RODO-2510 file (C-alpha; in nm, 4 decimals, decimal comma):
residues 75
     n   res          X          Y          Z
     1     m    -0,7040    -1,6573    -6,8235
     2     r    -0,9686    -1,4984    -7,0224
     3     k    -0,9741    -1,1207    -6,9933
     4     v    -1,2898    -1,0731    -7,1711
     5     i    -1,6689    -1,1107    -7,0681
     6     q    -1,8959    -1,1651    -7,4101
     7     f    -2,2411    -1,0678    -7,4249
     8     h    -2,5134    -1,1378    -7,7033
     9     i    -2,7505    -0,8622    -7,7513
    10     f    -3,0966    -0,8775    -7,8937
    11     k    -3,4298    -0,7164    -7,9432
    12     g    -3,6734    -0,9053    -7,7456
    13     e    -4,0717    -0,8310    -7,7576
    14     q    -4,0613    -0,5225    -7,5584
    15     q    -3,7055    -0,4573    -7,4488
    16     y    -3,3137    -0,5540    -7,5399
    17     v    -3,1750    -0,8397    -7,3762
    18     a    -2,7783    -0,9228    -7,2918
    19     e    -2,7007    -1,2824    -7,2554
    20     g    -2,3715    -1,3679    -7,1201
    21     l    -2,1922    -1,5857    -7,3351
    22     n    -1,8969    -1,7107    -7,0978
    23     v    -2,0849    -1,6335    -6,7724
    24     p    -2,4415    -1,7103    -6,6312
    25     i    -2,5717    -1,3541    -6,6576
    26     v    -2,9084    -1,2149    -6,8507
    27     t    -3,0286    -0,8551    -6,8270
    28     q    -3,2486    -0,6360    -7,0242
    29     g    -3,3297    -0,2460    -7,0871
    30     k    -3,5897    -0,0439    -7,2598
    31     s    -3,3057     0,1072    -7,4495
    32     l    -2,9595     0,0417    -7,5636
    33     d    -2,8245     0,2841    -7,3069
    34     e    -3,0334     0,1259    -7,0167
    35     l    -2,8914    -0,2063    -7,1440
    36     v    -2,5423    -0,1060    -7,1150
    37     n    -2,5931     0,0427    -6,7892
    38     n    -2,7431    -0,2843    -6,6706
    39     i    -2,4532    -0,4949    -6,8116
    40     k    -2,2255    -0,3003    -6,6133
    41     e    -2,4122    -0,3109    -6,2973
    42     t    -2,4549    -0,6515    -6,3283
    43     v    -2,1344    -0,7553    -6,3986
    44     q    -1,9876    -0,5475    -6,1236
    45     l    -2,2295    -0,7326    -5,8810
    46     f    -2,1493    -1,0619    -6,0391
    47     l    -1,7731    -1,0468    -5,9963
    48     e    -1,8127    -0,9338    -5,6080
    49     d    -1,9643    -1,2288    -5,5166
    50     e    -1,7915    -1,5253    -5,7578
    51     n    -1,4488    -1,6817    -5,7480
    52     l    -1,3218    -1,5615    -6,0937
    53     e    -1,1030    -1,8815    -6,1026
    54     n    -1,4295    -2,0746    -6,1592
    55     y    -1,4597    -1,9117    -6,4730
    56     d    -1,1022    -1,8635    -6,6115
    57     l    -1,1400    -1,4656    -6,5806
    58     v    -0,9047    -1,1949    -6,4582
    59     a    -0,9534    -0,9584    -6,1925
    60     q    -1,1135    -0,6839    -6,3909
    61     p    -1,2078    -0,8197    -6,7418
    62     a    -1,3232    -0,6314    -7,0463
    63     i    -1,6782    -0,6589    -7,1458
    64     i    -1,7639    -0,7105    -7,5180
    65     a    -2,1271    -0,6964    -7,6703
    66     n    -2,2160    -0,8633    -8,0071
    67     m    -2,5742    -0,7377    -8,1475
    68     e    -2,8036    -0,8969    -8,3654
    69     l    -2,9561    -0,7002    -8,5901
    70     d    -3,2665    -0,7759    -8,8235
    71     s    -3,2921    -0,9827    -9,1196
    72     l    -3,2161    -0,8057    -9,4566
    73     i    -3,4620    -0,7956    -9,7111
    74     y    -3,3788    -0,7775   -10,0492
    75     a    -3,5834    -0,6660   -10,3234
***
C-alpha cells in the first residue's frame, strides 16, 4: 500500500494550482501558503468519504508536493 499522496504544483494564470497525481484532487490558492492549507483541507475531506483500498493508500498517508518552476533563460 502507498504511504504518500503526491501533488504537482504549478502557477496558473492567476493562482497556484495543485493536481493530485495518484488521487482525483485539484485545488488552488492565491499564495503558496493558501495552497498548502487548501491541499491539507482537501485531502482530509477526500479521505473521510473514500475507501482507501480503492487508491491503495494507508490510513494516514503523507503528502508530497513537487513544484514546477519557470523556465530558465540563458544569456
